[in-house]
N, C-alpha and C positions, 0 to 999 in steps of 0.2 A: 570452693574447688572449681577450677576451670572446666567448662564443658568440653569433653574430649571426643564427642560424637563427630564422625566424619560428615561433611556436608553432603546433601543429596546430589548425586551425579545425574547426568542427562539420561533419561529413560531410553533403554535400547528397544528398538521396534520389535514387535513379535515377528516370528519367522515368516509368516505368510504375507507380511507387508514390508519385508526387508528386501528392497529391490536389488541390493548388492548381492545378497545371498541367492535370490531367485535367478539371477543371471550368471551364477557361478557354476563350475563343473559339478559341485556337490549337489546341486538342485536339478540336474538334468532329468532325473526320473520324474520330478514334479512337472517340469515343462512338457515332457512327453505325455503325462497323464492329462494335463490341461488341454492338449490338442486332441484328446479323446472326449473329455467331458464338456468342453465348450460347444463343439458342434452337436453333441448329443442333446444338450439342453435346448439348443435352438431348433433342432429337428423335432423334438417333442413338442415344444411350444407352437411351432408352425404346423404341426401335425403332418409331417412328411412321412408317408409310409414306405415308399420305395422310389427308385429313380431309373431313368434311362440315361446312360452315360455316353457323351460324345467326346472322343479323342480326336486330335488333329493339330496341324501345325499352327504356330503363332505367326508364321511368315506369309500366310495366304490371306490377302486382303481384298475387300470389295473393289471391283473394277480395276484391279492392278495385276497385270501379268497373265500368262497363259493358264494359270491354275485358279483364276478368280471364280470360275464357275463353281468350284467346290464351296466357296463361301456362300454363294446364292443357294446351292443345293442343301447345305447344312441348315441354313436359315429356314428354307421351305420345309424340310423334313421335320425340324423342331416345331414349327408352327402346326403342321398336320398332326403330329403326335400329341401336342398339347390340346388341340381342339378335340381330338378323339378321346383323350384321357379325361376330359372334363366331365363326361357322363358317369364316371366312376367315383367322382368326388362326393363323399358323404361326411363321415366323421374324420376322414383322413384324405390327403391328396395322393393320388396314385400316379406312377410313371412320370414323375417330375423330371424335366430335362436338367441334367447336371453336366457341367464342364469343368475344365481346369481353371476357369475364371479369367484367363488372360485374353489377349487379342486374337485375331485370325479366326480360325475355325471355332475356337472356344467362344469368341464374341458372337459369331454368327448363330451358334446354337442357343445361347442365352437370348439373343435378339429375337430369334424366331419364336421362342416360348413367350417372350414379352408381347410380341405381335398378337399372339392369341389370347392375351390377358391372363396367362398363367404364372404361377410361382416358378422360379428357376434358381438353381444352385450354382455357385461358383467356388471351387476349392483352389484358391490361389496359392502360389508358392513364391517366397522371396528369392529372386535370382538377380545376378548383376546386370542382366540385359533382358530385353523383350517382355518380361512377365510383369504386368501390372493389371489390376482388376479392371474389367471392362464395365461400362456404365449400364449394362442391361441385366445385371444380376439383381434379384430381389434383395434389398438391403439387409434384411434379417437373415439372409441365407448366403451372405458373402463372408468367406473365411480366409484367413491368412495363415499359412503353415510355414514352419521352419524345417520340420522333419519330413522328408519324402515318404518314409514308410507309413507315417500316420495319415498323410494325405491319401496314399494308396489304399489304406484300410477303409477310408470313407468312400472312395470310389467303389471298392468291391462289396462292402457290407450291405449297402442299400440297393445296389444295382439289380435290376431284373432283365436288362438287355444292354448291349454295348454296340455302338456304331463307331468304327475307326476310319476317319478320313485320312488322306495323305499327310504324312508328317515325317519328322526326322528322328534324332536319337530319343527325345523324350517320348514321342508317340510310340516308337518301337518298344521302348522299355515298358511303358504302361500296357500296351497290347500284349506283349509276351508274358507279363505278370499275370494278367487275367487268363490267358490261354493256359499257362502252367497250372494255375489254381484249378481251372476247370478240368484239365487233363488228369491231374492227380487227385481229383475229387476233394480238394480242400475247400471248395465252395460246395456247401451242402444244398445246392439248388440248381436247377437247370436254367441256362441262360441262352438267349439268342445273341449270337455274335456276328456282326456284319462288317465286312471289309469293303468300304465304299471306294470305288474307283478301281475296277479289276485290272485295267492296263497298268496303272501305277504299281499296285501291290504284286502283280505277277512278275513285273520286272525287278522290283526291289528285293523280293524274297522268292527263292525257288523252292516252293513247298514240295514239289515233286522230287527234287534231289534229296530232301530230308528223308522222304520215304525210301527212295532208291538206296541210300546208304545206311538204312536201318536206324536212323536217328529218331524217327517217330514212326508210329504205326499208320498204315493206310487209313485205319478207322479214325485217327486223329484229325484227318482232313474234314470230317463231318462236324467238327466242333465249330466251324464257321462257314459262312457263305459269302460270295461276292455279289455286290449290287452296284448299279451304275446310274440310277436316277432316283429322285425323291419318292415318286409313286411306287416304284419297285421296292425300295427300302421300307416304306411304310407298310406295304402289303406283306413283306417278309417279317416285320416286327409283330404285327397283330396276332397271328396264330400262337406264337410262343408266349406273348404276354397274356393272352386269353387262357391258354392251356396250363401254363406253369405258374401263373401268379394270381389270377383272379379267384377269389373264394369269398364266402360271406364275411363281411367286415364287422366283426363283433366287438372290436376294441376301439375305444375312443382315440388312443394313441398307439403307435407301433410298439411291439414288444421287442426291446433291444437286448442284446448281450445274453441271449439264451444259448445253451450248449447244443451240440448237434443231436443229442438224445432227447431234447425237449419236444413238446407238442408242436411247436412251430419251427420248421426246419429251414428258416431263412438264414442268410448270412454265412459267415465262415464257420467251418467245423471246429 
């Protein structure tokens, strides 16, 4: 009798190694989860406990144009902060400078932290123009995101303070996200928020008019403060970081993903 068994076909790849599936709409949830889990693994391995986030324009460059001073100021402030934070490094790294990973102000912040010999984080996003990773990010802490909201999560979750330099749509979007989370207490921690360059910010946003028309409370103006030079900004950051963030470092790695009711009230509610 003839053998009627069908010949063995080509083995189909398992789902987690099937690139066609992973890039399909059906796997979107897996891609989103990956943009949470990959940075989480790196932050744990590199023992990054918390960050100070620098926002600002990709279009401000060193020695180019009337706003070039902001590049120098961001670099100087990041260096001062990293030098100061080194005293708190024990089992974890504290107040690590974090930027959006691209050029301009982001590059200046990462560069300043590197000048001081510290680790520094870059949360890059794939865009059709401007955005590419700068060379001053610690290689193990350089990330590429597809989803804006996952990138914003990592900005907010580890941050203990925020410095916002002049910028455009992206900077405004990121700044307003953090201000909204702080105003609505969706961030279960206190943060120092600095708007760097008072002349720029007071011209771009009429915060007084928001109060006048009842769109925000006058109390909301206390969520942030204006600063105009690196030394002033550094002195404004230190009290908040000391009061709100420093406590006995009893864990070898940060405690991630705890709820707002847990013993450690860091992060998002």
